[in-house]
C-alpha positions as CSV (number, residue, x, y, z in Angstrom):
1,X,-27.9,29.5,13.2
2,X,-27.8,29.1,16.9
3,X,-24.7,28.6,19.0
4,X,-25.7,25.0,19.9
5,X,-25.9,24.1,16.2
6,X,-22.5,25.7,15.5
7,X,-20.9,23.8,18.4
8,X,-22.5,20.6,17.1
9,X,-21.1,21.1,13.6
10,X,-17.7,21.9,15.0
11,X,-17.8,18.8,17.2
12,X,-18.8,16.7,14.2
13,X,-15.8,18.1,12.2
14,X,-13.4,17.3,15.0
15,X,-14.9,13.8,15.4
16,X,-14.4,13.2,11.6
17,X,-10.9,14.5,11.8
18,X,-9.9,12.3,14.7
19,X,-11.7,9.3,13.1
20,X,-9.6,9.7,9.9
21,X,-6.5,10.1,12.1
22,X,-7.2,7.0,14.1
23,X,-7.8,4.9,10.9
24,X,-4.6,6.2,9.4
25,X,-2.6,5.4,12.5
26,X,-4.2,1.9,12.7
27,X,-3.3,1.3,9.1
28,X,0.3,2.3,9.6
29,X,0.8,0.4,12.8
30,X,-1.3,-2.7,12.3
31,X,-1.7,-3.3,8.6
32,X,1.7,-2.2,7.4
33,X,3.6,-2.6,10.7
34,X,5.5,-5.7,9.7
35,X,6.7,-4.2,6.5
36,X,7.9,-1.0,8.3
37,X,9.6,-3.2,10.9
38,X,11.4,-5.1,8.1
39,X,12.5,-1.8,6.5
40,X,13.8,-0.5,9.8
41,X,15.8,-3.7,10.4
42,X,17.4,-3.4,7.0
43,X,18.1,0.3,7.5
44,X,20.3,-0.2,10.6
45,X,23.5,-1.1,8.7
46,X,24.9,1.3,6.2
47,X,28.0,0.8,4.2
48,X,29.6,4.1,3.3
49,X,32.5,4.4,0.8
50,X,34.6,7.5,1.6
51,X,37.3,8.0,-1.0
52,X,40.4,9.8,0.1
53,X,40.9,12.8,-2.2
54,X,44.6,13.0,-1.4
55,X,47.5,11.7,-3.5
56,X,50.8,10.3,-2.7
57,X,53.7,12.4,-1.4
58,X,57.1,11.4,-2.7
59,X,60.6,12.8,-2.1
60,X,62.8,14.0,-4.9
61,X,64.2,10.5,-5.4
62,X,60.7,9.1,-5.9
63,X,60.4,7.3,-2.5
64,X,57.0,7.2,-1.0
65,X,56.7,9.5,2.1
66,X,52.9,9.5,2.6
67,X,50.2,7.6,0.8
68,X,46.6,6.6,1.0
69,X,45.8,3.3,2.8
70,X,42.2,2.0,2.8
71,X,40.9,1.2,6.3
72,X,37.8,-0.6,7.4
73,X,35.9,0.9,10.4
74,X,32.9,-0.3,12.3
75,X,30.9,2.2,14.2
76,X,28.3,1.0,16.8
77,X,25.6,3.3,18.2
78,X,25.6,2.7,21.9
79,X,21.9,3.4,22.0
80,X,21.3,0.3,19.9
81,X,23.2,-2.1,22.2
82,X,20.5,-3.8,24.3
83,X,22.6,-4.6,27.4
84,X,26.3,-4.0,27.4
85,X,26.7,-5.8,30.8
86,X,25.4,-9.0,29.3
87,X,28.4,-11.4,29.0
88,X,27.4,-12.5,25.5
89,X,27.0,-8.9,24.3
90,X,30.4,-8.1,25.9
91,X,32.1,-10.9,24.0
92,X,30.4,-9.7,20.8
93,X,31.6,-6.1,21.4
94,X,35.1,-7.4,22.2
95,X,35.2,-9.3,18.9
96,X,33.9,-6.2,17.1
97,X,36.6,-4.0,18.7
98,X,39.2,-6.1,16.9
99,X,38.3,-4.4,13.7
100,X,39.2,-0.9,15.1
């Protein structure tokens, strides 16, 4: 087998590999793109229940000194805020900060 034939076979293998890769990328981006976008949208909000493992602390007369109080918290990733200088977004962030 000459060197030219070997290079040709190697080139055909690489061409087949990149063709398969291109078809797979096209399938993910074009064919299934809307489904993946929908899944990404639904994946941005995550509700996490974090139970407090502590109990109540009472004095010797049974009065409560320290207890567990459930608190709601909203955490916003600053990288997901499109434009914090936008007045509408600023008002939204102000309303959201009332939860903290």
